[in-house]
VMD Tcl script that builds the backbone (N, CA, C; Angstrom):
set m [mol new atoms 267]
animate dup $m
set s [atomselect $m all]
$s set {name element resname resid chain x y z} {
  {N N UNK 1 A -19.441 -50.784 20.716}
  {CA C UNK 1 A -20.824 -51.148 20.675}
  {C C UNK 1 A -20.842 -52.403 21.475}
  {N N UNK 2 A -22.106 -52.432 22.139}
  {CA C UNK 2 A -22.270 -53.692 22.974}
  {C C UNK 2 A -22.962 -54.628 22.074}
  {N N UNK 3 A -22.840 -56.148 22.202}
  {CA C UNK 3 A -23.377 -56.933 21.418}
  {C C UNK 3 A -24.686 -56.713 21.041}
  {N N UNK 4 A -25.632 -56.473 22.002}
  {CA C UNK 4 A -27.109 -55.942 21.820}
  {C C UNK 4 A -27.189 -54.684 20.692}
  {N N UNK 5 A -26.382 -53.749 20.847}
  {CA C UNK 5 A -26.414 -52.674 19.917}
  {C C UNK 5 A -25.838 -53.055 18.465}
  {N N UNK 6 A -24.867 -53.998 18.306}
  {CA C UNK 6 A -24.430 -54.581 17.037}
  {C C UNK 6 A -25.499 -55.402 16.509}
  {N N UNK 7 A -26.346 -56.219 17.265}
  {CA C UNK 7 A -27.145 -57.107 16.722}
  {C C UNK 7 A -27.959 -56.657 15.573}
  {N N UNK 8 A -28.765 -55.364 15.456}
  {CA C UNK 8 A -29.376 -55.106 14.317}
  {C C UNK 8 A -28.424 -55.010 13.027}
  {N N UNK 9 A -27.279 -54.516 13.234}
  {CA C UNK 9 A -26.403 -54.280 12.076}
  {C C UNK 9 A -25.943 -55.653 11.476}
  {N N UNK 10 A -25.684 -56.442 12.437}
  {CA C UNK 10 A -25.310 -57.862 11.928}
  {C C UNK 10 A -26.411 -58.504 11.366}
  {N N UNK 11 A -27.816 -58.508 11.751}
  {CA C UNK 11 A -28.811 -59.090 11.234}
  {C C UNK 11 A -29.100 -58.561 9.881}
  {N N UNK 12 A -28.888 -57.299 9.594}
  {CA C UNK 12 A -29.114 -56.733 8.270}
  {C C UNK 12 A -27.847 -57.128 7.337}
  {N N UNK 13 A -26.831 -57.479 7.634}
  {CA C UNK 13 A -25.723 -57.915 6.951}
  {C C UNK 13 A -25.845 -59.331 6.650}
  {N N UNK 14 A -26.656 -60.106 7.476}
  {CA C UNK 14 A -26.771 -61.390 7.221}
  {C C UNK 14 A -27.804 -61.798 6.427}
  {N N UNK 15 A -28.771 -60.894 6.079}
  {CA C UNK 15 A -30.102 -61.190 5.331}
  {C C UNK 15 A -29.581 -61.181 3.851}
  {N N UNK 16 A -30.480 -61.760 3.105}
  {CA C UNK 16 A -30.340 -61.909 1.694}
  {C C UNK 16 A -30.426 -60.346 0.891}
  {N N UNK 17 A -29.654 -60.426 -0.045}
  {CA C UNK 17 A -29.602 -59.189 -0.709}
  {C C UNK 17 A -30.996 -58.635 -1.229}
  {N N UNK 18 A -32.004 -59.705 -1.625}
  {CA C UNK 18 A -33.079 -59.316 -2.060}
  {C C UNK 18 A -34.082 -58.837 -1.038}
  {N N UNK 19 A -33.756 -59.028 0.259}
  {CA C UNK 19 A -34.624 -58.833 1.441}
  {C C UNK 19 A -34.503 -57.549 1.637}
  {N N UNK 20 A -35.604 -56.602 1.587}
  {CA C UNK 20 A -35.570 -55.166 1.701}
  {C C UNK 20 A -36.041 -54.565 3.102}
  {N N UNK 21 A -36.236 -55.727 3.992}
  {CA C UNK 21 A -36.584 -55.407 5.337}
  {C C UNK 21 A -35.436 -54.843 6.268}
  {N N UNK 22 A -35.729 -53.924 6.961}
  {CA C UNK 22 A -34.843 -53.289 7.941}
  {C C UNK 22 A -35.116 -53.834 9.327}
  {N N UNK 23 A -34.035 -54.513 9.970}
  {CA C UNK 23 A -34.285 -54.981 11.204}
  {C C UNK 23 A -34.632 -53.796 12.281}
  {N N UNK 24 A -35.564 -53.966 13.236}
  {CA C UNK 24 A -35.579 -53.177 14.391}
  {C C UNK 24 A -34.445 -52.653 14.925}
  {N N UNK 25 A -34.404 -51.601 15.195}
  {CA C UNK 25 A -33.220 -50.891 15.896}
  {C C UNK 25 A -31.985 -50.472 14.913}
  {N N UNK 26 A -32.112 -50.947 13.830}
  {CA C UNK 26 A -30.941 -50.628 12.688}
  {C C UNK 26 A -30.503 -49.276 12.604}
  {N N UNK 27 A -31.513 -48.547 12.279}
  {CA C UNK 27 A -30.991 -47.023 12.191}
  {C C UNK 27 A -30.465 -46.407 13.435}
  {N N UNK 28 A -30.782 -46.739 14.647}
  {CA C UNK 28 A -30.104 -46.204 15.856}
  {C C UNK 28 A -28.823 -46.792 15.989}
  {N N UNK 29 A -28.708 -48.005 15.615}
  {CA C UNK 29 A -27.155 -48.607 15.847}
  {C C UNK 29 A -26.370 -48.105 14.701}
  {N N UNK 30 A -26.914 -48.094 13.454}
  {CA C UNK 30 A -26.008 -47.606 12.463}
  {C C UNK 30 A -25.511 -46.117 12.777}
  {N N UNK 31 A -26.443 -45.235 13.297}
  {CA C UNK 31 A -26.180 -43.874 13.594}
  {C C UNK 31 A -25.082 -43.970 14.670}
  {N N UNK 32 A -25.313 -44.717 15.685}
  {CA C UNK 32 A -24.328 -44.701 16.645}
  {C C UNK 32 A -22.849 -45.102 16.327}
  {N N UNK 33 A -22.970 -46.291 15.353}
  {CA C UNK 33 A -21.649 -46.667 14.894}
  {C C UNK 33 A -20.886 -45.752 14.187}
  {N N UNK 34 A -21.605 -44.906 13.349}
  {CA C UNK 34 A -20.981 -43.876 12.576}
  {C C UNK 34 A -20.810 -42.514 13.099}
  {N N UNK 35 A -21.252 -42.412 14.161}
  {CA C UNK 35 A -21.252 -40.997 15.125}
  {C C UNK 35 A -19.743 -40.737 15.606}
  {N N UNK 36 A -19.329 -39.634 15.134}
  {CA C UNK 36 A -17.909 -39.185 15.537}
  {C C UNK 36 A -16.858 -39.578 14.527}
  {N N UNK 37 A -17.067 -40.366 13.368}
  {CA C UNK 37 A -16.120 -40.818 12.348}
  {C C UNK 37 A -15.783 -39.452 11.609}
  {N N UNK 38 A -14.375 -39.463 11.705}
  {CA C UNK 38 A -13.737 -38.428 11.325}
  {C C UNK 38 A -12.849 -38.686 10.012}
  {N N UNK 39 A -12.679 -37.960 8.903}
  {CA C UNK 39 A -11.768 -38.528 7.718}
  {C C UNK 39 A -10.486 -37.348 7.893}
  {N N UNK 40 A -9.486 -37.924 7.698}
  {CA C UNK 40 A -8.070 -37.204 7.522}
  {C C UNK 40 A -7.549 -37.525 6.158}
  {N N UNK 41 A -7.220 -36.456 5.428}
  {CA C UNK 41 A -6.783 -36.875 4.187}
  {C C UNK 41 A -5.081 -36.711 4.255}
  {N N UNK 42 A -4.433 -37.668 3.772}
  {CA C UNK 42 A -2.957 -37.469 3.694}
  {C C UNK 42 A -2.631 -37.159 2.241}
  {N N UNK 43 A -1.654 -36.174 2.461}
  {CA C UNK 43 A -1.287 -35.628 1.191}
  {C C UNK 43 A -0.379 -36.425 0.480}
  {N N UNK 44 A -0.402 -36.747 -0.834}
  {CA C UNK 44 A 0.523 -37.727 -1.498}
  {C C UNK 44 A 1.945 -37.144 -1.525}
  {N N UNK 45 A 1.998 -35.835 -1.697}
  {CA C UNK 45 A 3.223 -35.169 -1.869}
  {C C UNK 45 A 4.039 -35.227 -0.452}
  {N N UNK 46 A 3.070 -34.936 0.629}
  {CA C UNK 46 A 3.774 -35.114 2.067}
  {C C UNK 46 A 4.163 -36.329 2.602}
  {N N UNK 47 A 3.559 -37.413 1.970}
  {CA C UNK 47 A 3.876 -38.711 2.351}
  {C C UNK 47 A 5.162 -39.024 1.582}
  {N N UNK 48 A 5.125 -38.674 0.253}
  {CA C UNK 48 A 6.491 -38.935 -0.539}
  {C C UNK 48 A 7.698 -38.410 0.152}
  {N N UNK 49 A 7.344 -37.094 0.690}
  {CA C UNK 49 A 8.493 -36.417 1.410}
  {C C UNK 49 A 8.764 -37.075 2.531}
  {N N UNK 50 A 8.016 -37.357 3.341}
  {CA C UNK 50 A 8.204 -38.178 4.435}
  {C C UNK 50 A 9.047 -39.594 4.364}
  {N N UNK 51 A 8.625 -40.171 3.216}
  {CA C UNK 51 A 9.398 -41.490 2.996}
  {C C UNK 51 A 10.703 -41.313 2.245}
  {N N UNK 52 A 10.755 -40.153 1.758}
  {CA C UNK 52 A 12.164 -39.603 1.121}
  {C C UNK 52 A 13.146 -39.213 2.203}
  {N N UNK 53 A 12.638 -38.819 3.284}
  {CA C UNK 53 A 13.515 -38.413 4.461}
  {C C UNK 53 A 14.619 -39.287 4.661}
  {N N UNK 54 A 15.816 -38.912 4.538}
  {CA C UNK 54 A 16.986 -39.893 4.792}
  {C C UNK 54 A 17.519 -40.577 3.473}
  {N N UNK 55 A 16.876 -40.332 2.494}
  {CA C UNK 55 A 17.398 -40.863 1.168}
  {C C UNK 55 A 16.355 -41.747 0.761}
  {N N UNK 56 A 16.424 -42.014 -0.754}
  {CA C UNK 56 A 15.503 -43.027 -1.354}
  {C C UNK 56 A 15.957 -44.604 -0.895}
  {N N UNK 57 A 17.309 -44.783 -0.911}
  {CA C UNK 57 A 17.588 -46.090 -0.718}
  {C C UNK 57 A 17.660 -46.308 0.967}
  {N N UNK 58 A 16.861 -47.254 1.402}
  {CA C UNK 58 A 16.729 -47.621 2.675}
  {C C UNK 58 A 16.301 -49.084 2.810}
  {N N UNK 59 A 16.386 -49.400 3.968}
  {CA C UNK 59 A 15.931 -50.978 4.347}
  {C C UNK 59 A 14.300 -50.735 4.642}
  {N N UNK 60 A 13.898 -52.083 4.485}
  {CA C UNK 60 A 12.287 -52.219 4.714}
  {C C UNK 60 A 11.937 -51.649 6.114}
  {N N UNK 61 A 12.659 -51.987 6.951}
  {CA C UNK 61 A 12.437 -51.515 8.369}
  {C C UNK 61 A 12.572 -49.745 8.437}
  {N N UNK 62 A 13.507 -49.294 7.835}
  {CA C UNK 62 A 13.576 -47.768 7.819}
  {C C UNK 62 A 12.318 -47.191 6.942}
  {N N UNK 63 A 11.900 -47.814 6.061}
  {CA C UNK 63 A 10.743 -47.333 5.172}
  {C C UNK 63 A 9.380 -47.493 6.199}
  {N N UNK 64 A 9.266 -48.624 6.687}
  {CA C UNK 64 A 8.163 -48.806 7.764}
  {C C UNK 64 A 8.091 -47.752 8.750}
  {N N UNK 65 A 9.271 -47.367 9.362}
  {CA C UNK 65 A 9.392 -46.482 10.282}
  {C C UNK 65 A 9.033 -45.201 9.963}
  {N N UNK 66 A 9.558 -44.851 8.901}
  {CA C UNK 66 A 9.276 -43.538 8.027}
  {C C UNK 66 A 7.645 -43.228 7.887}
  {N N UNK 67 A 7.038 -44.440 7.391}
  {CA C UNK 67 A 5.621 -44.322 7.158}
  {C C UNK 67 A 4.877 -44.206 8.677}
  {N N UNK 68 A 5.187 -45.137 9.372}
  {CA C UNK 68 A 4.602 -44.976 10.915}
  {C C UNK 68 A 4.883 -43.753 11.470}
  {N N UNK 69 A 6.124 -43.005 11.374}
  {CA C UNK 69 A 6.226 -41.799 11.808}
  {C C UNK 69 A 5.289 -40.845 11.182}
  {N N UNK 70 A 5.156 -40.669 10.115}
  {CA C UNK 70 A 4.466 -39.946 9.332}
  {C C UNK 70 A 2.655 -39.993 9.745}
  {N N UNK 71 A 2.251 -41.262 9.815}
  {CA C UNK 71 A 1.103 -41.451 10.247}
  {C C UNK 71 A 0.830 -40.962 11.601}
  {N N UNK 72 A 1.561 -41.332 12.708}
  {CA C UNK 72 A 1.497 -40.828 13.945}
  {C C UNK 72 A 1.591 -39.311 14.028}
  {N N UNK 73 A 2.314 -38.753 13.177}
  {CA C UNK 73 A 2.487 -37.185 13.314}
  {C C UNK 73 A 1.041 -36.690 12.777}
  {N N UNK 74 A 0.545 -37.248 11.725}
  {CA C UNK 74 A -0.634 -36.741 11.178}
  {C C UNK 74 A -1.838 -36.978 12.037}
  {N N UNK 75 A -1.743 -38.097 12.715}
  {CA C UNK 75 A -2.720 -38.589 13.771}
  {C C UNK 75 A -2.845 -37.694 15.039}
  {N N UNK 76 A -1.939 -36.943 15.122}
  {CA C UNK 76 A -1.709 -36.292 16.532}
  {C C UNK 76 A -3.065 -35.287 16.652}
  {N N UNK 77 A -3.816 -35.348 17.874}
  {CA C UNK 77 A -4.854 -34.710 17.850}
  {C C UNK 77 A -6.313 -35.404 17.481}
  {N N UNK 78 A -6.069 -36.615 16.792}
  {CA C UNK 78 A -7.325 -37.276 16.516}
  {C C UNK 78 A -7.736 -38.640 16.966}
  {N N UNK 79 A -8.753 -38.993 17.374}
  {CA C UNK 79 A -8.858 -40.334 17.939}
  {C C UNK 79 A -8.707 -41.242 16.947}
  {N N UNK 80 A -7.594 -42.234 17.219}
  {CA C UNK 80 A -7.475 -43.445 16.235}
  {C C UNK 80 A -8.624 -44.320 15.988}
  {N N UNK 81 A -9.569 -44.650 16.954}
  {CA C UNK 81 A -10.752 -45.206 16.895}
  {C C UNK 81 A -11.710 -44.870 16.092}
  {N N UNK 82 A -11.771 -43.440 15.528}
  {CA C UNK 82 A -12.754 -42.861 14.877}
  {C C UNK 82 A -12.563 -42.142 13.754}
  {N N UNK 83 A -10.983 -42.285 13.429}
  {CA C UNK 83 A -10.517 -41.542 12.338}
  {C C UNK 83 A -10.159 -42.540 11.156}
  {N N UNK 84 A -10.632 -42.269 10.066}
  {CA C UNK 84 A -10.295 -42.889 8.735}
  {C C UNK 84 A -9.514 -42.055 8.006}
  {N N UNK 85 A -8.407 -42.723 7.389}
  {CA C UNK 85 A -7.379 -42.035 6.518}
  {C C UNK 85 A -7.601 -42.223 5.136}
  {N N UNK 86 A -7.360 -41.206 4.416}
  {CA C UNK 86 A -7.693 -41.357 2.986}
  {C C UNK 86 A -6.394 -40.465 2.319}
  {N N UNK 87 A -6.033 -41.094 1.054}
  {CA C UNK 87 A -4.833 -40.521 0.498}
  {C C UNK 87 A -5.214 -39.589 -0.604}
  {N N UNK 88 A -4.739 -38.330 -0.690}
  {CA C UNK 88 A -5.109 -37.371 -1.767}
  {C C UNK 88 A -4.205 -37.600 -2.708}
  {N N UNK 89 A -4.814 -37.898 -4.132}
  {CA C UNK 89 A -4.155 -37.929 -5.273}
  {C C UNK 89 A -3.905 -36.780 -5.968}
}
mol reanalyze $m
mol bondsrecalc $m
mol representation Tube
mol addrep $m
């Protein structure tokens, strides 16, 4: 979003909580900001399986690589800028 497009959202966030006024252009800016956002659910079981791959005993770097590999695999075909990850419990 351009600074001009973000301005109504920033104005809304900056106002007092008791102020019920909605800045001009807020609805259009909020709609644009949220347009195209997609949720991808990570399965807790799949995540644990990915972290277990190679054995439970591992270095911090190995654990980080396993997590990174799992997230990258899950994100294939999704736009990282518009995708939000949730963990299924």
